[in-house]
Backbone as CSV, one residue per row, in Angstrom:
resi,resn,N_x,N_y,N_z,CA_x,CA_y,CA_z,C_x,C_y,C_z
1,MET,0.799,-1.150,0.000,0.000,0.000,0.000,0.858,1.235,0.000
2,LYS,0.295,2.151,-0.760,1.067,3.374,-0.871,0.220,4.494,-0.315
3,PHE,0.890,5.293,0.455,0.215,6.474,0.995,0.654,7.668,0.198
4,PRO,-0.285,8.578,0.015,0.123,9.748,-0.743,1.195,10.496,0.038
5,ALA,1.938,11.090,-0.669,3.032,11.821,-0.056,2.484,13.092,0.560
6,PRO,2.981,13.403,1.726,2.480,14.601,2.368,2.853,15.817,1.539
7,GLU,1.905,16.714,1.537,2.125,17.916,0.761,3.156,18.757,1.477
8,ARG,3.689,19.552,0.661,4.739,20.360,1.220,4.185,21.470,2.056
9,ASP,3.111,22.000,1.613,2.556,23.133,2.358,1.432,22.589,3.230
10,GLY,1.699,22.062,4.367,0.711,21.474,5.275,-0.169,22.533,5.878
11,GLY,0.296,23.730,6.064,-0.491,24.801,6.670,-1.608,25.234,5.752
12,ALA,-1.321,25.282,4.448,-2.346,25.705,3.497,-3.442,24.659,3.429
13,ALA,-3.045,23.391,3.482,-4.034,22.321,3.432,-4.887,22.344,4.694
14,ALA,-4.272,22.584,5.818,-5.017,22.647,7.077,-5.972,23.823,7.037
15,LEU,-5.502,24.932,6.512,-6.355,26.104,6.409,-7.515,25.829,5.460
16,ASP,-7.201,25.119,4.377,-8.249,24.760,3.432,-9.279,23.851,4.102
17,LEU,-8.822,22.912,4.900,-9.737,22.025,5.633,-10.575,22.812,6.632
18,ILE,-9.963,23.776,7.251,-10.694,24.608,8.212,-11.780,25.380,7.480
19,TYR,-11.435,25.928,6.292,-12.449,26.644,5.506,-13.583,25.713,5.065
20,GLN,-13.176,24.523,4.656,-14.196,23.549,4.249,-15.105,23.193,5.434
21,ALA,-14.454,22.999,6.598,-15.241,22.681,7.807,-16.134,23.858,8.158
22,ALA,-15.611,25.086,8.026,-16.405,26.278,8.326,-17.565,26.376,7.349
23,ASP,-17.306,26.108,6.054,-18.399,26.118,5.073,-19.432,25.046,5.402
24,LEU,-18.919,23.878,5.808,-19.825,22.794,6.172,-20.678,23.191,7.374
25,PHE,-20.039,23.757,8.400,-20.798,24.216,9.581,-21.764,25.332,9.215
26,ALA,-21.341,26.232,8.324,-22.220,27.321,7.888,-23.432,26.736,7.168
27,GLY,-23.206,25.728,6.327,-24.329,25.067,5.644,-25.254,24.380,6.644
28,ILE,-24.627,23.721,7.621,-25.442,23.057,8.658,-26.234,24.097,9.435
29,GLU,-25.575,25.206,9.774,-26.273,26.275,10.501,-27.391,26.865,9.645
30,ASP,-27.138,27.053,8.336,-28.188,27.578,7.447,-29.383,26.618,7.407
31,ARG,-29.050,25.327,7.245,-30.143,24.346,7.236,-30.861,24.323,8.593
32,ALA,-30.113,24.442,9.675,-30.725,24.461,11.014,-31.616,25.688,11.162
33,ARG,-31.128,26.879,10.668,-31.948,28.085,10.729,-33.209,27.921,9.876
34,ASP,-33.039,27.351,8.669,-34.215,27.118,7.813,-35.197,26.155,8.492
35,THR,-34.650,25.089,9.054,-35.497,24.109,9.748,-36.176,24.754,10.945
36,GLU,-35.389,25.560,11.682,-35.962,26.256,12.843,-37.045,27.236,12.400
37,ALA,-36.811,27.955,11.285,-37.800,28.907,10.771,-39.061,28.160,10.332
38,ARG,-38.853,27.031,9.616,-40.022,26.238,9.219,-40.761,25.718,10.448
39,ALA,-40.017,25.244,11.431,-40.636,24.738,12.666,-41.382,25.861,13.378
40,ARG,-40.756,27.052,13.418,-41.404,28.200,14.048,-42.691,28.556,13.290
41,ASN,-42.612,28.578,11.950,-43.803,28.857,11.136,-44.886,27.801,11.361
42,LEU,-44.464,26.531,11.412,-45.426,25.460,11.679,-46.071,25.638,13.050
43,CYS,-45.261,25.993,14.040,-45.793,26.214,15.395,-46.763,27.384,15.410
44,GLU,-46.370,28.490,14.757,-47.257,29.656,14.713,-48.553,29.320,13.984
45,SER,-48.422,28.579,12.886,-49.611,28.167,12.144,-50.482,27.254,13.004
46,ALA,-49.848,26.326,13.712,-50.602,25.419,14.588,-51.269,26.195,15.715
47,ILE,-50.542,27.170,16.276,-51.118,27.998,17.350,-52.307,28.785,16.815
48,GLN,-52.165,29.350,15.610,-53.263,30.115,15.016,-54.465,29.205,14.760
49,ARG,-54.209,28.008,14.195,-55.309,27.066,13.964,-55.944,26.642,15.289
50,LEU,-55.119,26.460,16.312,-55.630,26.089,17.635,-56.508,27.206,18.198
51,ARG,-56.063,28.455,18.052,-56.876,29.585,18.524,-58.209,29.649,17.773
52,LEU,-58.148,29.468,16.448,-59.384,29.462,15.660,-60.302,28.320,16.096
53,ALA,-59.700,27.156,16.339,-60.498,26.013,16.789,-61.124,26.306,18.152
54,GLU,-60.340,26.927,19.045,-60.880,27.289,20.361,-62.027,28.285,20.216
55,GLN,-61.864,29.256,19.306,-62.940,30.224,19.075,-64.192,29.531,18.539
56,ARG,-63.989,28.578,17.616,-65.150,27.839,17.096,-65.798,27.010,18.200
57,VAL,-64.975,26.404,19.053,-65.522,25.615,20.168,-66.309,26.525,21.106
58,GLU,-65.743,27.693,21.419,-66.447,28.637,22.294,-67.751,29.108,21.646
59,ALA,-67.703,29.395,20.342,-68.917,29.825,19.638,-69.954,28.702,19.637
60,ALA,-69.498,27.470,19.412,-70.422,26.329,19.416,-71.010,26.124,20.809
61,ASP,-70.168,26.248,21.847,-70.674,26.119,23.222,-71.680,27.215,23.538
62,SER,-71.371,28.427,23.105,-72.294,29.541,23.336,-73.615,29.298,22.613
63,ALA,-73.531,28.849,21.370,-74.749,28.551,20.603,-75.525,27.417,21.261
64,ARG,-74.805,26.402,21.741,-75.455,25.273,22.420,-76.168,25.756,23.676
65,ARG,-75.498,26.609,24.463,-76.136,27.143,25.677,-77.369,27.970,25.318
66,ASP,-77.246,28.781,24.250,-78.400,29.576,23.805,-79.561,28.679,23.393
67,VAL,-79.240,27.623,22.653,-80.288,26.686,22.218,-80.918,26.005,23.428
68,ILE,-80.089,25.608,24.384,-80.613,24.955,25.593,-81.508,25.914,26.364
69,GLN,-81.068,27.170,26.505,-81.891,28.152,27.217,-83.196,28.413,26.477
70,GLU,-83.116,28.575,25.164,-84.323,28.820,24.370,-85.261,27.619,24.443
71,THR,-84.685,26.432,24.364,-85.497,25.217,24.478,-86.146,25.146,25.851
72,GLY,-85.393,25.507,26.882,-85.957,25.524,28.235,-87.105,26.513,28.349
73,ARG,-86.925,27.706,27.770,-88.003,28.701,27.790,-89.233,28.184,27.050
74,LYS,-88.995,27.610,25.879,-90.126,27.084,25.104,-90.807,25.937,25.845
75,LEU,-90.014,25.107,26.496,-90.583,24.001,27.268,-91.415,24.533,28.425
76,ASN,-90.903,25.559,29.101,-91.670,26.171,30.192,-92.957,26.798,29.665
77,ASP,-92.858,27.494,28.525,-94.060,28.093,27.920,-95.076,27.016,27.560
78,ALA,-94.585,25.941,26.954,-95.483,24.845,26.572,-96.099,24.201,27.806
79,SER,-95.306,24.062,28.857,-95.816,23.468,30.098,-96.907,24.346,30.703
80,ARG,-96.653,25.672,30.711,-97.677,26.588,31.234,-98.938,26.537,30.373
81,ALA,-98.758,26.509,29.063,-99.915,26.451,28.161,-100.688,25.151,28.360
82,LEU,-99.964,24.060,28.538,-100.615,22.767,28.770,-101.376,22.778,30.089
83,LYS,-100.769,23.357,31.117,-101.432,23.435,32.422,-102.696,24.289,32.318
84,LEU,-102.588,25.422,31.627,-103.747,26.299,31.444,-104.838,25.585,30.652
85,ALA,-104.437,24.887,29.606,-105.418,24.144,28.807,-106.090,23.068,29.655
86,GLN,-105.307,22.376,30.493,-105.887,21.343,31.356,-106.863,21.964,32.345
87,GLU,-106.509,23.125,32.884,-107.427,23.805,33.805,-108.720,24.179,33.083
88,ARG,-108.593,24.680,31.859,-109.788,25.038,31.081,-110.630,23.801,30.785
89,ILE,-109.963,22.709,30.463,-110.686,21.456,30.207,-111.417,21.012,31.464
90,ASP,-110.732,21.092,32.613,-111.366,20.700,33.876,-112.598,21.558,34.158
91,VAL,-112.464,22.879,33.938,-113.604,23.784,34.159,-114.735,23.440,33.193
92,ALA,-114.381,23.210,31.933,-115.403,22.877,30.931,-116.090,21.560,31.284
93,GLU,-115.318,20.574,31.751,-115.916,19.297,32.149,-116.841,19.485,33.341
94,ALA,-116.410,20.298,34.311,-117.263,20.556,35.476,-118.551,21.249,35.038
95,ARG,-118.422,22.214,34.139,-119.619,22.905,33.639,-120.525,21.936,32.884
96,ALA,-119.922,21.070,32.090,-120.711,20.098,31.328,-121.438,19.144,32.275
97,GLN,-120.746,18.711,33.334,-121.388,17.823,34.307,-122.528,18.540,35.015
98,ALA,-122.299,19.804,35.372,-123.357,20.580,36.031,-124.539,20.762,35.075
99,ALA,-124.246,21.057,33.819,-125.317,21.225,32.832,-126.065,19.912,32.638
100,GLU,-125.333,18.808,32.630,-125.981,17.506,32.488,-126.869,17.215,33.691
101,ALA,-126.384,17.553,34.884,-127.199,17.352,36.090,-128.452,18.222,36.024
102,ARG,-128.282,19.486,35.582,-129.451,20.365,35.448,-130.419,19.815,34.406
103,ALA,-129.879,19.297,33.311,-130.729,18.734,32.257,-131.484,17.514,32.778
104,GLN,-130.803,16.683,33.562,-131.473,15.511,34.130,-132.560,15.939,35.109
105,ALA,-132.260,16.957,35.920,-133.264,17.461,36.865,-134.448,18.048,36.100
106,ALA,-134.170,18.791,35.039,-135.247,19.370,34.228,-136.061,18.262,33.572
107,GLU,-135.381,17.228,33.102,-136.076,16.088,32.500,-136.975,15.416,33.532
108,SER,-136.453,15.266,34.736,-137.253,14.658,35.810,-138.467,15.525,36.128
109,ARG,-138.240,16.853,36.212,-139.360,17.763,36.476,-140.373,17.710,35.334
110,ALA,-139.867,17.618,34.102,-140.757,17.548,32.942,-141.578,16.265,32.984
111,GLN,-140.939,15.162,33.370,-141.675,13.900,33.477,-142.739,13.987,34.565
112,THR,-142.373,14.607,35.692,-143.337,14.777,36.781,-144.485,15.662,36.322
113,ALA,-144.154,16.755,35.637,-145.193,17.661,35.134,-146.076,16.936,34.126
114,GLU,-145.476,16.120,33.276,-146.247,15.343,32.299,-147.199,14.393,33.011
115,ALA,-146.688,13.738,34.049,-147.548,12.819,34.814,-148.690,13.587,35.469
116,HIS,-148.382,14.761,36.032,-149.424,15.590,36.654,-150.434,16.037,35.603
117,ALA,-149.935,16.415,34.426,-150.823,16.863,33.353,-151.730,15.720,32.909
118,GLN,-151.161,14.526,32.790,-151.980,13.374,32.409,-153.033,13.077,33.474
119,ALA,-152.619,13.168,34.747,-153.573,12.930,35.835,-154.668,13.990,35.815
120,ALA,-154.270,15.252,35.589,-155.258,16.332,35.535,-156.196,16.127,34.354
121,GLU,-155.662,15.697,33.229,-156.492,15.446,32.061,-157.468,14.299,32.335
122,GLN,-156.962,13.272,32.989,-157.835,12.148,33.341,-158.935,12.609,34.288
123,THR,-158.557,13.439,35.265,-159.545,13.966,36.209,-160.572,14.811,35.472
124,ALA,-160.109,15.624,34.533,-161.020,16.462,33.756,-161.960,15.596,32.929
125,GLN,-161.444,14.541,32.328,-162.297,13.644,31.548,-163.321,12.959,32.455
126,ASP,-162.829,12.536,33.629,-163.752,11.910,34.587,-164.835,12.904,34.998
127,ALA,-164.435,14.155,35.230,-165.399,15.184,35.631,-166.400,15.436,34.508
128,ARG,-165.943,15.486,33.246,-166.838,15.686,32.118,-167.842,14.539,32.009
129,ARG,-167.339,13.329,32.181,-168.241,12.183,32.114,-169.280,12.244,33.236
130,ALA,-168.793,12.602,34.437,-169.724,12.706,35.571,-170.746,13.800,35.305
131,LEU,-170.276,14.918,34.748,-171.174,16.018,34.429,-172.214,15.572,33.404
132,LYS,-171.785,14.833,32.407,-172.717,14.336,31.399,-173.742,13.397,32.037
133,ARG,-173.293,12.563,32.974,-174.235,11.673,33.652,-175.234,12.479,34.476
134,VAL,-174.695,13.524,35.158,-175.588,14.374,35.957,-176.583,15.056,35.035
135,GLU,-176.084,15.608,33.914,-176.975,16.264,32.959,-178.024,15.275,32.444
136,ALA,-177.559,14.072,32.131,-178.490,13.061,31.627,-179.527,12.718,32.693
137,ALA,-179.057,12.619,33.932,-179.987,12.303,35.019,-180.976,13.438,35.198
138,ILE,-180.462,14.670,35.140,-181.346,15.832,35.295,-182.338,15.848,34.151
139,ARG,-181.895,15.689,32.962,-182.796,15.694,31.812,-183.816,14.553,31.934
140,SER,-183.297,13.424,32.334,-184.187,12.283,32.458,-185.260,12.570,33.488
141,ARG,-184.895,13.165,34.576,-185.855,13.486,35.631,-186.808,14.546,35.156
142,LEU,-186.219,15.619,34.625,-187.078,16.714,34.195,-187.940,16.282,33.019
143,LEU,-187.342,15.681,32.074,-188.108,15.256,30.913,-189.039,14.104,31.280
144,GLY,-188.553,13.238,32.127,-189.386,12.124,32.560,-190.603,12.625,33.295
145,GLU,-190.503,13.570,34.182,-191.630,14.144,34.914,-192.499,14.916,33.945
146,ALA,-191.864,15.614,33.011,-192.643,16.378,32.039,-193.408,15.432,31.149
147,VAL,-192.837,14.327,30.795,-193.516,13.352,29.952,-194.661,12.736,30.749
148,GLU,-194.430,12.428,32.000,-195.480,11.856,32.841,-196.620,12.846,32.980
149,GLU,-196.323,14.096,33.193,-197.369,15.115,33.327,-198.121,15.248,32.020
150,ALA,-197.388,15.161,30.917,-198.051,15.305,29.627,-198.931,14.089,29.356
151,LEU,-198.527,12.971,29.802,-199.294,11.769,29.563,-200.469,11.649,30.536
152,MET,-200.406,12.208,31.631,-201.480,12.122,32.628,-202.653,12.995,32.191
153,PRO,-203.863,12.518,32.530,-205.016,13.359,32.203,-204.983,14.613,33.020
154,ARG,-205.531,15.663,32.428,-205.492,16.957,33.089,-206.440,16.961,34.287
155,ASN,-207.350,16.209,34.235,-208.311,16.184,35.337,-207.707,15.507,36.538
156,ALA,-206.919,14.580,36.332,-206.362,13.838,37.445,-205.433,14.699,38.234
157,THR,-204.895,15.645,37.633,-203.981,16.518,38.352,-204.746,17.538,39.147
158,ALA,-205.983,17.812,38.802,-206.726,18.851,39.490,-207.385,18.374,40.688
């Protein structure tokens, strides 16, 4: 094996290596700065997206709370309306029951009045018949006596 012969100017070669190393480090530093800048930009972008996401979450939570409150108000309104409607129904049912009771009482009174009217009519018919019998008896007596007087000789009466 053969080794290259050492150069005569070792200082220049060392200086050249130092420059190369410095260029290499400068390139590494440039890439590190670029990487750091990209990382910083990515972080800032992520932070901005995170803030926007937090704002959307807060807006969604606020909207959800508003919807819940509005739903609660509407539910309370509906509950009050239902309670009021039930009270009105109860009052209407009570009135209907009272009206039905009054109607039944009126029907009962009407039936009683009808029975009384029928009894009165029967009594009136009985009275008319009795009156006719009395009239017939009176006529029979009066006419019967008148017929007897007419048939009797006039001398016999004197």
